[in-house]
N, C-alpha and C positions, 0 to 999 in steps of 0.2 A: 504494500500500500504506500502511496505517495500523498503527501499533504501539501497543497498549494495555497499559500497565503499572500503571495505577491500580486495582489489583485483580488478579485472575488475568490472566496474560499471554495475549493474543489478537492475532491478525493479522486485518486486514480488507482485502479486495481485491475491487473490483467488487461491493460490497454483500454479499459472502459473508464469514463469519467462520470463522477457522481456529484451533483450539486447538494448543498445543504438546504434543507427545507425550512429550518427555523433559525431566526437571527440569534436567539439566545444560545441555542446549541452550537451554532457556528462560532459565536464569541467564546464559549467555553473551550472549544477545540483550538481556536487561535491562540488564546492565552497560554494554554498548556503546550502548544507547539512551539512557542517562543523559546522554551527551555526544556526540550525533551529529556526524560529520565531525571528530571529534577522536580521534587515535590513543591507544590504551591498550596499554601494554607487556604482553607475555605474562606476565611475572612478577607483575604486578598482577592480571591475570585469574586466574592460578593461585591467588594468595592469596585472591581473592574466592570462588573455587569450592571450594577445599579447606582453606584456612587452615592451622591447626596439624596437620591430618590429611593434609598434603601427601604424595603418593605419590612413589616413586622415579622413576616415568615420567610425572610430572604434565604435563610439556610435551607429550609425545606424546598424552596423553589430551585435553589442551586442543585440540591440532591436530585430533584426530579429531572432537571435538564441534563445532569451527568448520566442519569439512567437512560434517557432518550438517546444520548450520544453513544453510550455503550451498545444499545440495541441496534442502532444504525450501523456502527462500525462492524458489529458481528454479522449483520445481514449482508454486508459487502464482502468481508474477508473470510468469514467462516471461523474466525478466531474469537474465543470467548471475550465478550466486551470487558469483563472485569480484569482480564489479563492485559488489555490494551490501555484502559483507563483504570489504574490501580488506586485503591484507597491507601494512603500512607499517613499514619498518625491522624492529624486533624485536617488533612488536605487530600489532594489528588495528584497523580503523576501520569504523564503520557509515556508509556513504555515502548517507544520506537527509537530506532537509531536516528541521530540528528540528520544524517544525510538523506533521510526520506522526506524531510521538510525542505521545500524549495528555498526558503530564506537562508537556511544553513548551507545549502549547496551553493547559493549565490555568493555568500561571504567567503567560502573556501576557494571558489574559482576566482573571485575578485582579488583576493589576497595573493593567490598564485600568479595571476596576471600582472599585478603591480610589481611583484618581485622580479618579473622577467623583462619589464619594459626597457631597461637600460642594458640588459645583458643579451636578450634574445627577443627583440620586438616582434618578430614574426610569430613566435610561439605565444607571446603575450597577447597578440591580437586574437588568436584562436581561443585562449582561455577567457578573455574579457568578452568576446562576442557570445560565448556560451553562457557566461554569467548574466549578461544583460538580456539575453533571449528568454530568461526565466520570468521576466517581468511581464505582467498582463494588465497592469493598472496600478493605482496607488497602493502602497503597502498597507495591509490589514484593513482594507476598505470595508469589509463586512464585520469588523470587530466593534466592540463597544468603545466608549470614549474615556475609559479609565486611564489613570496616570501611567501604568505600565505599558499599555498599548500606545498611548500618545508618544511616550519617550521612544519606544521601540520603532514605531513608524517613522519618526523623525530621524532616528539613527540610520535606518535602512535607506531612506530617501537620500540622506547625506552620502552614504556609501555608494549609492547608485550614481550620483553625480561624479564622485571621485573616480569610479570605475569608467565612466564615460570619458573623463579627462585622461585617464591612463590609456584608454583605447585610442583616443585621438592622438596622443603623443606618440604611441607606437606606430600608428598609421603614417604620421608625418615623417617618421624615420625610415619607412620602407615602401610605402605606397600612398603618397600624399594625395593622389588623384581620388582616393576613396573617401576623403574627408568631406563631409557635407558642410560647406561654408554657411549655408542658410540655417541649418539646424544649430550649428555652433554659435552663430550670431544670436539666434533666439535665446539659447541657454545663457549666453554671456549677458544678455539684456535682462533676463529673468532673475539671474543670480549675480547682480552687479557687484556684490561684495567679494565674489570669488575671483581674485585677480588671475588665477591660473587659467581660467576660461578665456580671459582677455588676451593673455600671453599666447595661447593656442590659436585664437582667432587671428591675431596679428601675424603669426608665422604662416598660417594657412593662406591668408591673403597675399602675403609677400611671395610665398612660393608659387602663387597663381599669377604673379606679375602685377599685383594690385597694391603697389607700395603706398600710394596716397591714402587708400582706404585703410591700410594697416596702421599708418600713423594716426589717422583720425580715430581709430579704436582707442588708442592710448589717450588721446585728448578727451574723448567721451568718457572713458573710465575715470580719468582724473577729475573731470567735472562732477561726476556722480559721487565719487568718494568724498570730495570736498563738501558737496551739498548735503549728502546723507549722513556722513560720519565725521566730517571735519578732518579728514586724513588725506595724506599724499599717497600716490602709488608706491608700492614697496620696491625694494632694490631689484628684484627679479624682473618686474615689469619695466622698470627704467632700463635695465640691461638690454632687454629685447628691443625696446624703442631705440636706444642708441645704436644697436647693431643694424637695425633696419635703416635708420637715418644715414648711417655711414656705408650702407650696402656691403656689409661684412661678407667676404667671400665664403666664409664657412656656412652661412645661412643657405647657400645654394648647394652645399654638399649634404646629401640625404642623411647619413648617419650622424653628421655633426650637429644636426638640428637638435638632438636630444641634449646637447650641452647647454642649450639656452632655456631649457624647460625646467620649471620648478618640480622637483621630485615629490611624490606623494609623501605627506608627513605621517 
């Protein structure tokens, strides 16, 4: 069985996909799937599902939803529901390997790709494309709005952008023609505080023979940073700007492009 939470929640078993019928049951599975094989206290699950709207019989409602989830998982997999969703102390535990959850596979592939960007960009592209292909929509979009889910969703979305940055950097190093300038420009605009996106956009434009546009990206980023945060662009963005301004010969050499890119922190 595979659990998909990077978008709408789905289960996949033996090449068949199964949707979740109940939002509450879906939320229980999502919260447990964030940390497979780690127990989560019932009180924490109640907070995730109902928050400040907690009912007088919230624990009973939680138990009922866990029961429905167990029955549903058993009907799909043939494995006893109580073996998949185990009662541990005063909470519950999803007893499946982390790699069966798409969010965990994404993080593993994204980390592997990031590690390869400067050593083997071609291999990095393969890993990072596999990682990003797992996304089907906003992370945890069918989950509740509890603190754990909100924090996890934000962290996953942040990692998704970083993986895209890593993928773009690797592509600029070996196959710059595959970089979508339009998509990159949109993301740089949406995430104005992420200077690395502006660095990548400037290099992509320069490599495409659009030096004036590349320089304007710097000035635009500078204006936004000053207006929104009262900051000047960082050293890395200045370095790319100066290299483009001086038409540094190394910018035209494919593999040398990586020397101008801010590595993943």
